[in-house]
PLY file of the C-alpha trace (Angstrom):
ply
format ascii 1.0
element vertex 246
property float x
property float y
property float z
element edge 245
property int vertex1
property int vertex2
end_header
-1.23 10.47 -7.81
-1.73 11.55 -4.20
0.48 13.65 -1.94
0.69 10.66 0.39
-0.22 7.02 0.07
0.05 4.57 -2.84
0.76 5.58 -6.42
-2.61 5.27 -8.14
-1.37 6.08 -11.64
-1.93 2.49 -12.81
-5.67 3.17 -12.76
-5.25 5.73 -15.54
-4.18 2.86 -17.80
-7.76 1.57 -17.84
-8.98 4.72 -19.63
-12.25 4.62 -17.70
-15.09 6.62 -19.22
-15.76 8.00 -15.73
-12.74 8.65 -13.51
-12.11 6.69 -10.31
-13.09 8.73 -7.26
-11.21 8.91 -3.98
-13.35 9.18 -0.85
-12.17 10.43 2.55
-14.17 10.54 5.80
-13.31 13.16 8.39
-14.66 14.62 11.61
-13.37 18.10 10.76
-13.76 20.00 7.51
-10.65 19.51 5.33
-8.70 22.56 4.24
-8.22 23.62 0.65
-11.17 21.77 -0.88
-14.40 23.68 -1.51
-17.74 22.56 -0.08
-20.42 21.35 -2.43
-22.80 24.24 -2.94
-26.06 22.37 -3.27
-28.07 19.48 -1.90
-27.78 16.04 -3.46
-28.18 12.46 -2.29
-25.01 10.67 -1.20
-25.32 8.24 -4.11
-25.29 11.23 -6.49
-21.95 12.45 -5.12
-20.12 9.91 -7.25
-21.61 11.29 -10.47
-20.85 14.81 -9.21
-17.18 13.90 -8.79
-17.16 12.39 -12.28
-17.59 15.95 -13.58
-13.96 16.58 -12.70
-13.69 18.60 -9.49
-13.03 17.73 -5.86
-15.52 18.83 -3.20
-16.52 18.31 0.42
-19.93 16.83 1.18
-21.38 17.77 4.57
-24.61 17.29 6.47
-26.06 20.45 4.90
-25.72 18.84 1.46
-27.66 15.67 2.37
-30.89 15.28 0.45
-31.76 11.64 1.06
-30.75 9.15 3.80
-26.96 9.13 3.51
-26.61 10.69 6.95
-27.64 7.35 8.46
-24.65 5.25 7.26
-22.35 8.23 7.80
-23.44 8.34 11.45
-24.66 11.92 11.24
-28.32 11.18 11.98
-30.30 8.54 13.78
-33.12 6.63 12.20
-36.64 7.83 12.87
-39.06 5.21 14.25
-41.28 4.95 11.12
-38.21 4.13 9.05
-36.73 1.78 11.64
-40.07 -0.02 11.86
-40.00 -0.51 8.09
-43.19 1.42 7.44
-41.97 3.56 4.54
-40.82 0.88 2.09
-44.23 -0.80 1.68
-45.81 2.58 0.90
-43.25 3.10 -1.87
-43.68 -0.43 -3.16
-40.14 -1.59 -2.37
-41.25 -4.22 0.15
-44.49 -6.09 0.73
-44.51 -5.64 4.50
-42.75 -3.59 7.17
-41.07 -6.66 8.63
-39.17 -7.15 5.37
-38.18 -3.49 5.16
-36.87 -3.27 8.73
-34.32 -6.02 8.10
-32.38 -3.57 5.92
-31.42 -1.56 8.98
-30.32 -4.49 11.15
-27.03 -5.13 9.35
-26.51 -1.78 7.64
-22.86 -0.65 7.82
-22.60 2.62 9.74
-19.84 4.90 10.99
-19.76 6.05 14.60
-21.75 9.25 15.24
-19.79 12.43 14.63
-16.76 10.75 13.07
-17.64 11.44 9.42
-19.31 14.84 9.46
-17.53 15.55 6.18
-16.86 13.35 3.17
-14.36 14.50 0.56
-14.75 13.31 -3.03
-12.08 13.79 -5.69
-11.61 12.35 -9.19
-8.32 10.57 -9.76
-6.49 13.51 -11.36
-7.55 15.87 -8.55
-6.59 13.64 -5.61
-4.51 15.48 -3.01
-5.16 13.00 -0.19
-4.74 9.30 0.54
-8.29 7.95 0.00
-10.08 5.77 2.52
-11.96 4.17 -0.37
-11.36 4.34 -4.10
-14.61 3.88 -6.03
-14.14 2.80 -9.63
-16.99 3.02 -12.15
-16.18 0.32 -14.67
-17.46 -1.86 -17.45
-17.79 -5.56 -16.70
-14.53 -6.24 -18.58
-12.68 -3.62 -16.54
-14.22 -4.86 -13.30
-13.04 -8.40 -14.10
-9.45 -7.15 -14.13
-9.90 -5.31 -10.84
-11.53 -8.25 -9.09
-8.87 -10.62 -10.38
-6.23 -8.23 -9.04
-7.87 -8.48 -5.62
-7.40 -12.28 -5.53
-4.28 -12.73 -7.70
-1.88 -13.25 -4.79
-4.17 -14.20 -1.90
-6.99 -16.14 -3.54
-10.42 -15.84 -1.97
-13.83 -15.21 -3.46
-15.59 -12.34 -5.17
-18.33 -11.00 -2.96
-20.98 -8.39 -3.74
-23.10 -6.87 -0.97
-25.92 -4.37 -1.11
-29.54 -3.89 -0.07
-32.61 -2.80 -2.07
-32.33 0.66 -0.48
-29.45 2.64 1.04
-26.96 1.30 -1.48
-24.68 4.21 -0.58
-23.84 2.43 2.67
-22.42 -0.52 0.75
-20.53 1.51 -1.86
-18.84 3.95 0.52
-19.03 2.79 4.15
-18.91 -1.02 4.00
-15.47 -1.28 2.30
-14.03 1.21 4.78
-15.26 -0.51 7.94
-14.77 -4.10 6.72
-11.55 -3.83 4.73
-13.22 -5.82 1.94
-13.59 -4.93 -1.70
-17.22 -4.61 -2.76
-18.80 -4.39 -6.18
-22.35 -3.40 -7.05
-23.92 -3.14 -10.52
-25.74 0.13 -11.08
-29.50 -0.10 -11.45
-30.12 -2.50 -8.55
-30.79 -0.03 -5.73
-34.10 1.81 -5.38
-32.90 5.33 -4.53
-30.05 5.70 -7.02
-32.17 4.11 -9.74
-35.05 6.51 -9.05
-32.69 9.49 -8.97
-31.00 8.38 -12.22
-27.68 8.82 -10.43
-25.77 6.72 -12.98
-26.69 4.72 -16.09
-27.67 1.12 -15.48
-25.29 -1.76 -16.11
-22.03 -0.26 -14.85
-19.94 -1.86 -12.11
-19.11 0.14 -8.99
-15.95 -1.39 -7.52
-15.12 0.00 -4.08
-11.56 -0.64 -2.92
-10.60 0.06 0.72
-7.28 1.72 1.49
-5.66 -1.42 2.92
-6.15 -3.41 -0.31
-4.87 -0.71 -2.66
-1.09 -1.44 -2.35
-1.60 -5.16 -3.03
-3.91 -4.55 -5.97
-1.56 -1.98 -7.50
1.31 -4.47 -7.26
-0.83 -7.21 -8.77
-1.97 -4.99 -11.63
1.67 -4.33 -12.44
2.50 -8.07 -12.54
-0.50 -10.03 -13.79
-1.74 -10.25 -17.39
-4.68 -7.94 -17.84
-6.06 -10.04 -20.68
-4.95 -13.67 -20.43
-4.31 -15.34 -23.79
-7.05 -17.88 -23.04
-9.67 -15.14 -23.38
-8.90 -14.93 -27.11
-8.41 -18.61 -27.86
-11.97 -19.35 -28.82
-13.82 -22.35 -27.43
-11.69 -25.10 -29.02
-8.48 -23.23 -28.44
-9.28 -22.72 -24.78
-10.09 -26.39 -24.27
-6.81 -27.34 -25.91
-4.91 -24.87 -23.73
-6.64 -26.21 -20.62
-5.79 -29.82 -21.50
-2.17 -28.88 -22.17
-1.90 -27.13 -18.83
-3.43 -30.11 -17.04
-1.02 -32.50 -18.75
1.92 -30.26 -17.90
1.25 -30.25 -14.18
0.22 -33.91 -14.14
3.56 -34.91 -15.55
5.67 -32.74 -13.25
0 1
1 2
2 3
3 4
4 5
5 6
6 7
7 8
8 9
9 10
10 11
11 12
12 13
13 14
14 15
15 16
16 17
17 18
18 19
19 20
20 21
21 22
22 23
23 24
24 25
25 26
26 27
27 28
28 29
29 30
30 31
31 32
32 33
33 34
34 35
35 36
36 37
37 38
38 39
39 40
40 41
41 42
42 43
43 44
44 45
45 46
46 47
47 48
48 49
49 50
50 51
51 52
52 53
53 54
54 55
55 56
56 57
57 58
58 59
59 60
60 61
61 62
62 63
63 64
64 65
65 66
66 67
67 68
68 69
69 70
70 71
71 72
72 73
73 74
74 75
75 76
76 77
77 78
78 79
79 80
80 81
81 82
82 83
83 84
84 85
85 86
86 87
87 88
88 89
89 90
90 91
91 92
92 93
93 94
94 95
95 96
96 97
97 98
98 99
99 100
100 101
101 102
102 103
103 104
104 105
105 106
106 107
107 108
108 109
109 110
110 111
111 112
112 113
113 114
114 115
115 116
116 117
117 118
118 119
119 120
120 121
121 122
122 123
123 124
124 125
125 126
126 127
127 128
128 129
129 130
130 131
131 132
132 133
133 134
134 135
135 136
136 137
137 138
138 139
139 140
140 141
141 142
142 143
143 144
144 145
145 146
146 147
147 148
148 149
149 150
150 151
151 152
152 153
153 154
154 155
155 156
156 157
157 158
158 159
159 160
160 161
161 162
162 163
163 164
164 165
165 166
166 167
167 168
168 169
169 170
170 171
171 172
172 173
173 174
174 175
175 176
176 177
177 178
178 179
179 180
180 181
181 182
182 183
183 184
184 185
185 186
186 187
187 188
188 189
189 190
190 191
191 192
192 193
193 194
194 195
195 196
196 197
197 198
198 199
199 200
200 201
201 202
202 203
203 204
204 205
205 206
206 207
207 208
208 209
209 210
210 211
211 212
212 213
213 214
214 215
215 216
216 217
217 218
218 219
219 220
220 221
221 222
222 223
223 224
224 225
225 226
226 227
227 228
228 229
229 230
230 231
231 232
232 233
233 234
234 235
235 236
236 237
237 238
238 239
239 240
240 241
241 242
242 243
243 244
244 245
């Protein structure tokens, strides 16, 4: 529950192993929330918040390249030219590496000098993005909630490096839900930020009210999921016959 904004208590019903984390970008340091006292990569901030306390992540905490999507640092020419990735073995040639930076989501310089992270039960602010660390079964419910009333398609976006840009920044600037399986991105995988095979579902603030309403209305586990193969086919045929005869 936040002091302002949508009621997020429905997310507690999932009983996630790792709590959802609210993320807030700000130009000025927020009051009442302590700064993180050590350096970590931006992708590690999610696991840090899973420990149960809220904190503020600033430029002095940055250990990797998160300052680039946050708009707090420019990109140095060797990186922009794509020269680093081939040395590390991520890309064959610089021309492949440099494409990462062409469409990378970024915030305007100076507008997100501070990023506040808070687990669900410590949220005191209306989050810009809610990042949920889920199993595939839990993520299926969340994604279905995002299309239950409006339709549309599920879309996952990331790059081999700088996955933090797609988990935190992309949903905020685009207004689109994004989901990324852990273990796909070079930096977070190398840092062992989270175990492989989890689903990071990033929900922007403007989709939260709709998804909360949909989660309250829709079946979380449709009966068809438990029908078995023959039972499902029979249910599908019955549904088709019902609408065909109407």
